[in-house]
C-alpha positions in Angstrom: 89.6 137.3 127.3 92.0 135.0 129.1 95.0 133.4 127.5 95.7 129.7 127.9 98.9 129.1 129.8 100.7 126.3 128.0 102.9 123.8 129.8 106.5 124.6 129.2 108.8 122.5 127.0 111.6 120.7 128.9 115.1 121.2 127.4 116.2 117.9 125.8 119.4 117.7 127.9 117.2 118.0 131.1 114.7 115.4 129.8 117.4 112.7 129.3 119.7 113.7 132.1 119.2 110.5 134.1 119.3 108.1 131.2 122.5 106.0 130.9 124.5 107.1 127.8 124.7 103.5 126.6 121.0 103.8 125.7 121.8 106.2 123.0 123.4 105.9 119.5 124.7 109.0 117.8 123.6 109.2 114.2 124.9 112.2 112.2 125.2 114.3 115.4 121.7 113.3 116.6 121.2 111.2 119.8 118.8 108.3 119.1 117.4 106.4 122.0 117.8 102.6 121.5 117.0 100.6 124.5 119.0 97.4 124.1 118.2 94.4 126.3 118.5 90.6 126.3 120.6 88.3 124.1 119.9 86.1 121.1 118.5 86.9 117.6 117.7 90.7 117.5 114.2 92.1 117.3 113.8 95.8 116.5 110.7 97.4 118.1 109.2 100.6 116.6 106.4 102.3 118.4 103.4 104.3 117.2 102.3 108.0 117.4 102.1 109.8 120.8 104.0 106.9 122.3 107.6 105.6 122.9 109.4 102.3 123.1 108.1 102.1 126.6 104.9 100.8 125.0 106.7 97.4 124.5 107.6 97.1 128.2 105.3 94.1 128.8 107.1 92.1 126.1 110.7 92.8 127.4 110.7 90.5 130.4 109.4 87.4 128.6 111.4 87.8 125.4 114.7 89.1 126.7 115.8 85.6 127.7 115.4 84.4 124.1 116.0 87.5 122.0 118.0 90.7 121.9 115.4 93.5 122.0 116.1 97.0 120.7 113.4 99.5 121.3 114.0 102.7 119.3 112.3 106.0 119.9 111.3 107.5 116.6 112.0 111.2 115.6 109.7 113.5 117.5 109.0 111.1 120.4 110.4 109.7 123.6 114.1 110.2 124.4 115.4 110.7 120.9 116.7 114.1 120.1 114.3 116.1 118.0 115.8 117.2 114.6 115.3 120.7 113.4 115.1 119.8 109.8 111.4 119.0 108.9 112.6 116.4 106.3 113.8 114.3 109.2 110.1 113.4 110.0 109.5 111.8 106.6 109.1 108.1 106.8 112.0 107.5 104.5 114.3 109.5 106.8 113.0 107.6 109.9 113.8 104.3 108.2 117.3 105.6 107.2 118.1 106.5 110.8 117.0 103.1 112.1 119.1 101.4 109.4 122.1 103.4 110.6 121.4 102.5 114.2 121.5 98.8 113.2 124.7 99.3 111.3 126.4 101.0 114.3 125.3 98.2 116.6 126.7 95.6 114.2 123.3 94.0 113.5 123.3 92.3 110.1 120.1 90.3 110.5 117.0 91.1 112.6 113.3 90.8 112.9 111.4 94.1 112.8 108.3 94.7 114.8 106.3 97.9 114.3 103.1 99.2 116.0 100.7 101.6 114.2 102.8 104.3 112.6 105.9 102.2 113.5 104.4 99.5 111.3 104.5 101.8 108.3 108.1 102.7 109.2 108.8 98.9 109.4 107.5 98.4 105.9 109.8 101.1 104.4 112.8 99.7 106.4 112.1 96.2 105.3 112.1 97.3 101.6 115.2 99.5 102.2 117.4 96.8 103.7 115.8 93.5 102.8 119.2 91.7 103.3 119.0 92.7 107.0 115.3 92.3 107.8 114.5 88.6 108.1 110.8 88.8 109.2 108.3 91.5 109.8 105.6 91.9 112.5 103.0 94.6 111.9 100.7 95.4 114.8 97.6 97.5 113.9 99.2 98.9 110.8 97.5 101.9 109.2 96.2 101.0 105.7 95.0 104.3 104.4 94.5 108.0 105.1 92.0 110.5 103.8 92.8 111.6 100.2 92.3 115.2 101.1 94.4 116.5 104.1 92.5 118.4 106.9 92.4 122.2 106.6 95.0 122.8 109.3 97.7 121.0 107.2 97.1 123.1 104.1 98.8 126.3 105.0 101.1 127.9 107.6 98.3 129.5 109.6 96.6 126.1 109.9 99.8 124.4 111.0 100.4 127.0 113.7 96.8 126.5 114.9 97.4 122.8 115.0 100.6 123.2 117.0 98.8 125.4 119.5 96.0 122.8 119.9 98.5 120.1 120.5 100.3 122.2 123.1 97.0 122.9 124.8 96.1 119.2 124.8 99.5 118.3 126.3 99.0 121.0 129.0 95.8 119.3 130.3 96.6 115.9 131.7 93.0 114.9 132.0 92.1 115.8 128.4 95.3 114.1 127.2 94.3 110.8 129.0 90.8 111.0 127.7 91.9 111.4 124.1 94.6 108.8 124.4 92.2 106.4 126.1 90.1 106.2 122.9 92.8 103.9 121.4 92.6 101.5 124.4 89.8 98.9 124.9 90.9 97.1 128.0 90.0 98.8 131.2 92.8 99.8 133.5 95.6 99.7 131.0 96.0 103.4 130.5 96.7 104.4 134.1 97.1 108.0 135.3 100.9 107.3 135.7 101.2 105.9 132.2 99.2 108.7 130.6 101.5 111.2 132.4 104.6 109.4 131.2 103.5 109.6 127.5 102.3 113.2 128.0 105.5 114.5 129.5 107.6 112.6 126.9 106.1 114.8 124.3 106.6 118.1 126.2 110.2 118.2 125.2 112.2 120.9 123.3 111.7 120.3 119.6 108.0 119.6 119.8 107.2 122.4 117.3 109.7 121.2 114.8 108.3 117.7 115.1 104.7 118.9 114.7 105.6 120.9 111.6 107.7 118.1 110.2 104.9 115.5 110.5 102.4 118.1 109.3 104.2 118.6 106.1 104.6 114.9 105.6 100.8 114.2 106.0 99.9 117.4 104.1 100.4 115.6 100.8 97.2 113.8 101.3 98.7 110.6 99.7 99.6 107.2 101.1 102.5 106.6 98.7 104.8 106.2 101.8 102.9 103.2 103.0 104.7 100.5 101.1 103.4 97.2 102.5 103.5 95.7 99.0 107.3 96.0 99.1 107.7 93.6 102.0 109.2 90.4 100.6 109.9 88.8 104.0 107.5 86.5 105.9 105.1 88.8 107.8 102.7 88.6 110.6 99.9 91.2 110.9 98.2 91.5 114.3 94.9 93.3 114.8 92.7 94.1 117.7 89.0 93.2 117.2 87.9 96.3 119.1 90.4 98.7 117.5 88.7 102.1 116.9 91.8 103.5 115.1 92.7 100.8 112.6 89.9 98.2 111.9 90.4 94.5 111.4 89.3 95.0 107.8 92.1 97.6 107.4 94.7 95.1 108.8 93.3 92.5 106.5 93.9 94.8 103.5 97.5 95.3 104.6 98.0 91.5 104.9 96.6 91.0 101.4 99.3 93.4 100.0 102.1 91.3 101.4 103.0 88.1 99.3 103.8 86.0 102.4 101.8 87.1 105.4 99.4 85.8 108.1 96.7 87.8 109.9 96.1 87.2 113.7 93.2 88.9 115.3 93.2 89.3 119.1 89.9 89.3 120.9 88.7 92.0 123.3 91.6 94.3 122.3 91.9 97.8 121.0 94.7 99.6 119.2 97.5 98.8 121.7 97.9 95.0 121.8 101.4 95.0 123.3 100.0 96.9 126.3 96.4 95.5 126.4 97.0 91.8 125.6 100.8 91.2 125.9 100.4 87.5 126.6 98.4 87.0 123.4 101.0 89.0 121.4 103.8 87.0 122.9 102.2 83.7 122.0 101.6 84.9 118.4 105.2 86.2 118.1 106.7 83.0 119.4 104.7 80.8 117.0 105.4 83.1 114.0 109.2 83.2 114.8 109.2 79.5 115.1 107.8 79.2 111.6 104.2 78.6 112.6 100.7 80.3 112.4 98.5 78.8 109.8 
């Protein structure tokens, strides 16, 4: 019987060694990556699972001349230091960290844009600091989860098994790309280089703590932490008509929970509109931020 040789985890200090210090904000001793570019009214960008703020790169060039863009890496992903406390991976804690980043940067009014899991975080953040968040943009927001959590989240043995499976997936670049590619509809978007970037960004010291932290969060089997109904700001919900992760109907349900919202469906697009159809996303954003979209 042969053992699987897992890819090693890179120490955090080594993983971020070449990143300029100004791209980090220290929050309660934790280094949080917050890529800050452009000038004008601020837009906060929050990415989804197995991703980083790099997923918004196609929007940066066009919007940076009009807006100040701040792409934040959430706990457990990208270039943000992984907390050891499992409570740090609760959605409320994620929102609290982001609120502190905005405070440290002196931002008292901003638009918040979240993709997938980042959309759920955006909803909590918008309800937490409504005086700061002016508008909300939710891209492919998850609307519901299974009432009963999967077996591997119900006990310690299952959680360890799940962590091993994730490590094994991250060890195999081809398998990781194949699994990740299920979220993308447009051919050629998920290149080998991009898949490797996302894969390696997860193989960082603290992966186990992140896996267990998220596992404990989702083990409740409830969706109480998805609080779209608490969004009082004008909101735009963007869906991809070919999304195999969050359906258009699911996005419509989210929009219906928000008192003042509009739904925009992008054609020939999967779960990653900012990467698959950036021009369509940009057009929708500009119209929404200008007070349009019927």
